C-alpha positions as a Markdown table, in Angstrom:
| # | Residue | x | y | z |
|---|---|---|---|---|
| 1 | Unk | 103.3 | 78.7 | 85.0 |
| 2 | Unk | 103.1 | 78.3 | 81.2 |
| 3 | Unk | 100.8 | 80.3 | 79.1 |
| 4 | Unk | 98.9 | 77.1 | 78.1 |
| 5 | Unk | 98.3 | 76.2 | 81.7 |
| 6 | Unk | 97.2 | 79.7 | 82.6 |
| 7 | Unk | 94.7 | 79.7 | 79.8 |
| 8 | Unk | 93.3 | 76.3 | 80.8 |
| 9 | Unk | 93.0 | 77.4 | 84.4 |
| 10 | Unk | 91.2 | 80.5 | 83.3 |
| 11 | Unk | 88.7 | 78.7 | 81.1 |
| 12 | Unk | 87.9 | 76.1 | 83.8 |
| 13 | Unk | 87.3 | 78.7 | 86.4 |
| 14 | Unk | 85.1 | 80.8 | 84.1 |
| 15 | Unk | 83.0 | 77.8 | 83.3 |
| 16 | Unk | 82.5 | 77.1 | 87.1 |
| 17 | Unk | 80.9 | 80.5 | 87.4 |
| 18 | Unk | 78.9 | 80.7 | 84.1 |
| 19 | Unk | 78.1 | 77.1 | 83.2 |
| 20 | Unk | 76.2 | 77.7 | 80.0 |
| 21 | Unk | 78.0 | 80.7 | 78.7 |
| 22 | Unk | 81.2 | 81.2 | 76.8 |
| 23 | Unk | 83.6 | 83.6 | 78.6 |
| 24 | Unk | 81.7 | 86.6 | 80.0 |
| 25 | Unk | 84.7 | 89.0 | 80.3 |
| 26 | Unk | 82.9 | 92.1 | 81.6 |
| 27 | Unk | 81.0 | 90.5 | 84.4 |
| 28 | Unk | 82.0 | 91.8 | 87.9 |
| 29 | Unk | 81.0 | 90.3 | 91.2 |
| 30 | Unk | 81.9 | 89.5 | 94.8 |
| 31 | Unk | 82.5 | 86.3 | 96.7 |
| 32 | Unk | 81.6 | 85.9 | 100.4 |
| 33 | Unk | 83.7 | 86.2 | 103.4 |
| 34 | Unk | 83.4 | 84.1 | 106.5 |
| 35 | Unk | 81.3 | 86.7 | 108.2 |
| 36 | Unk | 78.4 | 86.6 | 105.8 |
| 37 | Unk | 79.2 | 89.2 | 103.2 |
| 38 | Unk | 79.8 | 92.2 | 105.5 |
| 39 | Unk | 82.7 | 92.8 | 103.1 |
| 40 | Unk | 83.7 | 90.6 | 100.1 |
| 41 | Unk | 86.4 | 88.1 | 100.4 |
| 42 | Unk | 87.1 | 88.5 | 96.7 |
| 43 | Unk | 86.1 | 91.0 | 94.2 |
| 44 | Unk | 86.5 | 89.6 | 90.7 |
| 45 | Unk | 86.1 | 90.0 | 87.0 |
| 46 | Unk | 85.5 | 87.0 | 84.7 |
| 47 | Unk | 88.2 | 86.9 | 82.1 |
| 48 | Unk | 91.5 | 85.5 | 81.1 |
| 49 | Unk | 93.9 | 84.8 | 83.9 |
| 50 | Unk | 94.6 | 85.3 | 87.6 |
| 51 | Unk | 96.3 | 88.5 | 88.6 |
| 52 | Unk | 98.5 | 88.2 | 91.6 |
| 53 | Unk | 99.2 | 91.9 | 91.6 |
| 54 | Unk | 96.9 | 93.8 | 94.0 |
| 55 | Unk | 97.0 | 96.7 | 91.5 |
| 56 | Unk | 94.4 | 95.9 | 88.8 |
| 57 | Unk | 96.1 | 95.7 | 85.4 |
| 58 | Unk | 93.7 | 93.5 | 83.5 |
| 59 | Unk | 90.9 | 90.9 | 83.6 |
| 60 | Unk | 90.8 | 88.5 | 86.5 |
| 61 | Unk | 88.7 | 85.5 | 87.5 |
| 62 | Unk | 87.7 | 83.5 | 90.5 |
| 63 | Unk | 89.6 | 80.3 | 90.9 |
| 64 | Unk | 88.5 | 77.3 | 92.9 |
| 65 | Unk | 85.0 | 76.4 | 93.9 |
| 66 | Unk | 83.3 | 79.4 | 95.5 |
| 67 | Unk | 79.8 | 78.3 | 96.2 |
| 68 | Unk | 78.1 | 81.7 | 96.1 |
| 69 | Unk | 78.7 | 84.9 | 94.1 |
| 70 | Unk | 76.9 | 88.2 | 93.9 |
| 71 | Unk | 77.1 | 89.5 | 90.4 |
| 72 | Unk | 77.1 | 93.2 | 89.7 |
| 73 | Unk | 76.5 | 93.4 | 86.0 |
| 74 | Unk | 75.3 | 90.1 | 84.5 |
| 75 | Unk | 76.0 | 89.7 | 80.8 |
| 76 | Unk | 78.3 | 92.8 | 80.8 |
| 77 | Unk | 80.3 | 91.5 | 77.8 |
| 78 | Unk | 77.1 | 90.9 | 75.8 |
| 79 | Unk | 76.1 | 94.4 | 76.6 |
| 80 | Unk | 79.4 | 95.8 | 75.3 |
| 81 | Unk | 80.5 | 97.2 | 78.7 |
| 82 | Unk | 84.1 | 98.4 | 79.0 |
| 83 | Unk | 86.8 | 96.8 | 81.2 |
| 84 | Unk | 86.3 | 97.7 | 84.9 |
| 85 | Unk | 88.6 | 99.3 | 87.3 |
| 86 | Unk | 88.5 | 97.7 | 90.8 |
| 87 | Unk | 89.5 | 99.6 | 93.9 |
| 88 | Unk | 89.9 | 97.2 | 96.9 |
| 89 | Unk | 91.1 | 98.1 | 100.4 |
| 90 | Unk | 91.0 | 94.8 | 102.5 |
| 91 | Unk | 91.7 | 96.6 | 105.8 |
| 92 | Unk | 88.7 | 98.9 | 105.6 |
| 93 | Unk | 86.5 | 96.6 | 103.5 |
| 94 | Unk | 86.2 | 99.2 | 100.8 |
| 95 | Unk | 85.2 | 97.6 | 97.4 |
| 96 | Unk | 84.4 | 99.9 | 94.4 |
| 97 | Unk | 84.1 | 99.2 | 90.8 |
| 98 | Unk | 83.9 | 101.7 | 87.9 |
| 99 | Unk | 83.3 | 100.9 | 84.3 |
| 100 | Unk | 82.1 | 102.3 | 81.0 |
| 101 | Unk | 78.5 | 101.0 | 80.7 |
| 102 | Unk | 77.1 | 100.8 | 77.2 |
| 103 | Unk | 73.6 | 102.0 | 76.4 |
| 104 | Unk | 71.6 | 103.2 | 73.4 |
| 105 | Unk | 73.0 | 106.7 | 74.2 |
| 106 | Unk | 76.6 | 105.6 | 74.2 |
| 107 | Unk | 79.1 | 104.9 | 77.0 |
| 108 | Unk | 78.8 | 106.4 | 80.5 |
| 109 | Unk | 81.2 | 105.9 | 83.5 |
| 110 | Unk | 79.3 | 104.3 | 86.3 |
| 111 | Unk | 80.3 | 103.2 | 89.8 |
| 112 | Unk | 79.1 | 100.7 | 92.3 |
| 113 | Unk | 80.1 | 100.0 | 95.9 |
| 114 | Unk | 79.8 | 96.7 | 97.8 |
| 115 | Unk | 78.0 | 97.4 | 101.1 |
| 116 | Unk | 76.2 | 95.1 | 103.6 |
| 117 | Unk | 76.5 | 92.1 | 101.3 |
| 118 | Unk | 75.2 | 93.7 | 98.1 |
| 119 | Unk | 76.3 | 96.0 | 95.3 |
| 120 | Unk | 74.8 | 99.4 | 95.2 |
| 121 | Unk | 72.8 | 100.6 | 92.2 |
| 122 | Unk | 75.4 | 101.8 | 89.6 |
| 123 | Unk | 75.7 | 105.5 | 89.9 |
| 124 | Unk | 76.5 | 107.6 | 86.8 |
| 125 | Unk | 79.6 | 109.6 | 87.5 |
| 126 | Unk | 80.2 | 110.8 | 83.9 |
| 127 | Unk | 77.3 | 110.8 | 81.5 |
| 128 | Unk | 77.4 | 113.4 | 78.8 |
| 129 | Unk | 76.2 | 112.9 | 75.2 |
| 130 | Unk | 79.8 | 112.0 | 74.3 |
| 131 | Unk | 81.3 | 108.6 | 75.2 |
| 132 | Unk | 83.1 | 108.4 | 78.5 |
| 133 | Unk | 85.6 | 105.5 | 78.5 |
| 134 | Unk | 88.3 | 103.6 | 80.4 |
| 135 | Unk | 87.8 | 104.8 | 84.0 |
| 136 | Unk | 90.6 | 104.2 | 86.5 |
| 137 | Unk | 90.1 | 104.5 | 90.3 |
| 138 | Unk | 92.8 | 105.6 | 92.7 |
| 139 | Unk | 92.6 | 105.9 | 96.5 |
| 140 | Unk | 94.6 | 108.4 | 98.5 |
| 141 | Unk | 95.8 | 108.2 | 102.1 |
| 142 | Unk | 92.9 | 110.2 | 103.4 |
| 143 | Unk | 90.3 | 107.9 | 101.8 |
| 144 | Unk | 89.5 | 110.3 | 99.0 |
| 145 | Unk | 88.5 | 108.4 | 95.8 |
| 146 | Unk | 90.0 | 109.7 | 92.6 |
| 147 | Unk | 88.6 | 108.8 | 89.2 |
| 148 | Unk | 90.2 | 109.3 | 85.8 |
| 149 | Unk | 88.5 | 108.7 | 82.4 |
| 150 | Unk | 88.6 | 110.1 | 78.9 |
| 151 | Unk | 85.9 | 111.6 | 76.7 |
| 152 | Unk | 85.8 | 110.5 | 73.1 |
| 153 | Unk | 84.9 | 113.8 | 71.5 |
| 154 | Unk | 86.2 | 115.8 | 68.5 |
| 155 | Unk | 89.4 | 116.3 | 70.5 |
| 156 | Unk | 89.5 | 113.4 | 73.1 |
| 157 | Unk | 90.4 | 114.6 | 76.6 |
| 158 | Unk | 91.4 | 113.0 | 79.9 |
| 159 | Unk | 89.4 | 114.2 | 82.9 |
| 160 | Unk | 89.6 | 113.8 | 86.7 |
| 161 | Unk | 87.0 | 113.9 | 89.4 |
| 162 | Unk | 87.1 | 112.9 | 93.1 |
| 163 | Unk | 84.8 | 112.1 | 96.0 |
| 164 | Unk | 85.2 | 111.8 | 99.8 |
| 165 | Unk | 85.3 | 108.3 | 101.3 |
| 166 | Unk | 81.6 | 108.1 | 101.8 |
| 167 | Unk | 81.1 | 109.0 | 98.0 |
| 168 | Unk | 78.5 | 111.6 | 99.1 |
| 169 | Unk | 79.4 | 113.9 | 96.2 |
| 170 | Unk | 81.7 | 114.1 | 93.2 |
| 171 | Unk | 83.7 | 117.2 | 92.2 |
| 172 | Unk | 83.2 | 118.8 | 88.8 |
| 173 | Unk | 85.4 | 117.2 | 86.2 |
| 174 | Unk | 88.8 | 118.9 | 85.7 |
| 175 | Unk | 90.7 | 118.5 | 82.5 |
| 176 | Unk | 94.0 | 116.7 | 83.0 |
| 177 | Unk | 95.3 | 116.8 | 79.4 |
| 178 | Unk | 96.1 | 119.9 | 77.4 |
| 179 | Unk | 93.1 | 121.5 | 75.7 |
| 180 | Unk | 94.4 | 121.2 | 72.1 |
| 181 | Unk | 96.0 | 117.8 | 72.4 |
| 182 | Unk | 94.0 | 114.6 | 71.8 |
| 183 | Unk | 94.5 | 112.4 | 74.8 |
| 184 | Unk | 93.1 | 109.1 | 76.1 |
| 185 | Unk | 93.3 | 106.0 | 78.2 |
| 186 | Unk | 94.5 | 107.3 | 81.7 |
| 187 | Unk | 95.8 | 105.3 | 84.6 |
| 188 | Unk | 96.7 | 106.9 | 87.9 |
| 189 | Unk | 98.7 | 106.2 | 91.1 |
| 190 | Unk | 100.2 | 107.9 | 94.1 |
| 191 | Unk | 103.9 | 108.3 | 94.6 |
| 192 | Unk | 105.5 | 110.2 | 97.6 |
| 193 | Unk | 102.0 | 111.5 | 98.4 |
| 194 | Unk | 101.6 | 113.1 | 94.9 |
| 195 | Unk | 98.8 | 112.0 | 92.5 |
| 196 | Unk | 100.1 | 111.1 | 89.1 |
| 197 | Unk | 98.3 | 109.9 | 85.9 |
| 198 | Unk | 99.7 | 108.4 | 82.8 |
| 199 | Unk | 97.9 | 108.7 | 79.4 |
| 200 | Unk | 98.7 | 108.7 | 75.7 |
| 201 | Unk | 98.7 | 111.9 | 73.6 |
| 202 | Unk | 98.1 | 111.8 | 69.8 |
| 203 | Unk | 100.0 | 115.0 | 69.0 |
| 204 | Unk | 99.6 | 114.6 | 65.2 |
| 205 | Unk | 95.8 | 114.0 | 65.4 |
| 206 | Unk | 93.8 | 111.3 | 67.1 |
| 207 | Unk | 94.7 | 107.9 | 65.6 |
| 208 | Unk | 98.0 | 109.0 | 64.1 |
| 209 | Unk | 101.5 | 108.4 | 65.3 |
| 210 | Unk | 104.0 | 109.0 | 66.7 |
| 211 | Unk | 102.3 | 109.3 | 70.1 |
| 212 | Unk | 103.5 | 110.6 | 73.4 |
| 213 | Unk | 103.5 | 108.7 | 76.7 |
| 214 | Unk | 102.7 | 111.4 | 79.2 |
| 215 | Unk | 102.9 | 111.4 | 83.0 |
| 216 | Unk | 101.1 | 114.3 | 84.8 |
| 217 | Unk | 101.5 | 115.1 | 88.4 |
| 218 | Unk | 99.0 | 117.1 | 90.5 |
| 219 | Unk | 100.9 | 120.1 | 91.8 |
| 220 | Unk | 99.8 | 123.6 | 92.9 |
| 221 | Unk | 96.2 | 122.9 | 92.1 |
| 222 | Unk | 96.8 | 121.8 | 88.5 |
| 223 | Unk | 98.1 | 118.8 | 86.5 |
| 224 | Unk | 101.6 | 119.3 | 85.2 |
| 225 | Unk | 102.5 | 117.1 | 82.2 |
| 226 | Unk | 105.8 | 115.5 | 81.4 |
| 227 | Unk | 106.6 | 113.6 | 78.2 |
| 228 | Unk | 108.1 | 110.3 | 79.2 |
| 229 | Unk | 108.5 | 108.7 | 75.8 |
| 230 | Unk | 107.4 | 108.5 | 72.2 |
| 231 | Unk | 106.0 | 105.5 | 70.4 |
| 232 | Unk | 105.0 | 104.6 | 66.9 |
| 233 | Unk | 102.3 | 102.2 | 68.0 |
| 234 | Unk | 99.2 | 102.8 | 66.0 |
| 235 | Unk | 97.1 | 100.7 | 68.4 |
| 236 | Unk | 96.1 | 101.3 | 72.0 |
| 237 | Unk | 99.2 | 102.4 | 73.9 |
| 238 | Unk | 97.5 | 102.1 | 77.3 |
| 239 | Unk | 100.3 | 103.6 | 79.5 |
| 240 | Unk | 100.2 | 102.7 | 83.2 |
| 241 | Unk | 102.0 | 104.3 | 86.1 |
| 242 | Unk | 103.0 | 102.2 | 89.1 |
| 243 | Unk | 104.3 | 102.9 | 92.6 |
| 244 | Unk | 105.7 | 100.2 | 94.9 |
| 245 | Unk | 108.5 | 99.8 | 97.4 |
| 246 | Unk | 109.6 | 103.4 | 96.9 |
| 247 | Unk | 109.9 | 103.1 | 93.1 |
| 248 | Unk | 107.9 | 104.8 | 90.3 |
| 249 | Unk | 107.7 | 103.4 | 86.8 |
| 250 | Unk | 105.7 | 103.7 | 83.7 |
| 251 | Unk | 105.0 | 101.0 | 81.1 |
| 252 | Unk | 103.1 | 101.0 | 77.9 |
| 253 | Unk | 102.3 | 98.9 | 74.8 |
| 254 | Unk | 105.0 | 100.0 | 72.4 |
| 255 | Unk | 104.2 | 97.6 | 69.5 |
| 256 | Unk | 101.4 | 95.1 | 68.8 |
| 257 | Unk | 100.6 | 93.1 | 65.7 |
| 258 | Unk | 97.1 | 92.1 | 64.5 |
| 259 | Unk | 98.0 | 88.6 | 65.8 |
| 260 | Unk | 98.4 | 90.0 | 69.4 |
| 261 | Unk | 102.2 | 89.8 | 69.7 |
| 262 | Unk | 104.4 | 92.8 | 70.4 |
| 263 | Unk | 106.5 | 94.5 | 73.1 |
| 264 | Unk | 105.8 | 96.3 | 76.4 |
| 265 | Unk | 108.2 | 99.2 | 76.9 |
| 266 | Unk | 109.0 | 100.7 | 80.4 |
| 267 | Unk | 111.1 | 103.1 | 82.2 |
| 268 | Unk | 111.8 | 103.8 | 85.9 |
| 269 | Unk | 112.5 | 107.1 | 87.7 |
| 270 | Unk | 116.0 | 107.0 | 89.2 |
| 271 | Unk | 117.1 | 108.4 | 92.5 |
| 272 | Unk | 118.1 | 111.7 | 90.8 |
| 273 | Unk | 114.7 | 112.2 | 89.3 |
| 274 | Unk | 115.7 | 111.1 | 85.8 |
| 275 | Unk | 114.1 | 108.4 | 83.7 |
| 276 | Unk | 116.2 | 105.3 | 83.1 |
| 277 | Unk | 116.8 | 104.1 | 79.5 |
| 278 | Unk | 113.7 | 102.5 | 78.0 |
| 279 | Unk | 113.6 | 98.7 | 78.2 |
| 280 | Unk | 111.4 | 96.3 | 76.2 |
| 281 | Unk | 109.6 | 93.0 | 77.2 |
| 282 | Unk | 108.2 | 90.9 | 74.3 |
| 283 | Unk | 104.8 | 89.1 | 74.5 |
| 284 | Unk | 103.0 | 86.7 | 72.2 |
| 285 | Unk | 99.4 | 87.3 | 73.1 |
| 286 | Unk | 97.1 | 89.3 | 75.5 |
| 287 | Unk | 97.7 | 87.0 | 78.4 |
| 288 | Unk | 101.5 | 87.3 | 78.2 |
| 289 | Unk | 101.2 | 91.0 | 77.7 |
| 290 | Unk | 99.2 | 91.8 | 80.8 |
| 291 | Unk | 100.6 | 89.2 | 83.2 |
| 292 | Unk | 104.0 | 87.9 | 82.1 |
| 293 | Unk | 105.4 | 91.0 | 80.4 |
| 294 | Unk | 103.9 | 93.6 | 82.7 |
| 295 | Unk | 104.4 | 91.4 | 85.7 |
| 296 | Unk | 108.0 | 90.9 | 84.7 |
| 297 | Unk | 108.4 | 94.7 | 84.4 |
| 298 | Unk | 107.1 | 95.0 | 87.9 |
| 299 | Unk | 109.6 | 92.6 | 89.3 |
| 300 | Unk | 112.5 | 94.4 | 87.6 |
| 301 | Unk | 111.2 | 97.9 | 88.5 |
| 302 | Unk | 111.1 | 97.2 | 92.3 |
| 303 | Unk | 114.6 | 95.7 | 92.5 |
């Protein structure tokens, strides 16, 4: 499908949902199943393009005419809310959404669960006077929900907290990144039963380059970091770790211009536990970056 066709499809579907509003990118909602919303058929974000990958990597939309929707955060874009992380488990009906909600006091990480046909009241998971940003949800085999996010303080840090399947309590946040290193924008995944999280480190001071692409694994009760690559990208690097079909790979934004074009870089762990040579996938805009370039990386990584 061409980029032009993708964009047209996205705009049409967005207008089906929000008839009088231009794109409302941070709105999150659920569409009904045949059983009357016991669990949602679709959990969606309004935004740019469809995402066929079950692992959330960007904004998605509802396509087609779904007659009824239950919206979680109306006008989220107008409020300045951050991009959400969606955790969906179709076999159990679990549907969770976490995002950085904007308020007069700054950004807090909040979470809502879809239960009995409705979204629960958003619960503040991380709400200090500093800004908590870019949450990322991960589910383990025992049903434990893991949440990564970063705090935009004097030295930005990546943190982790977790809750049992019933979300009855959240653990005290644990620092993932190293204390003296500015770190941000985490994304996690499980591989071979081990929790891993990718994030960017600004070793020469926040906002400076070069930057490190770091992958930490939870081992022996602590997160153990490994530098996967370096990049001179002065924008958001946004590294992601992925696990599928026995393969583990990391991708990140290695270069991006003010016009939105650039390159996604990636590397895969080989059978001997070493990282393959870094490869690059070009993109011309946001849509190509998140869906064509990163989607192409996925297809190559699982071969």
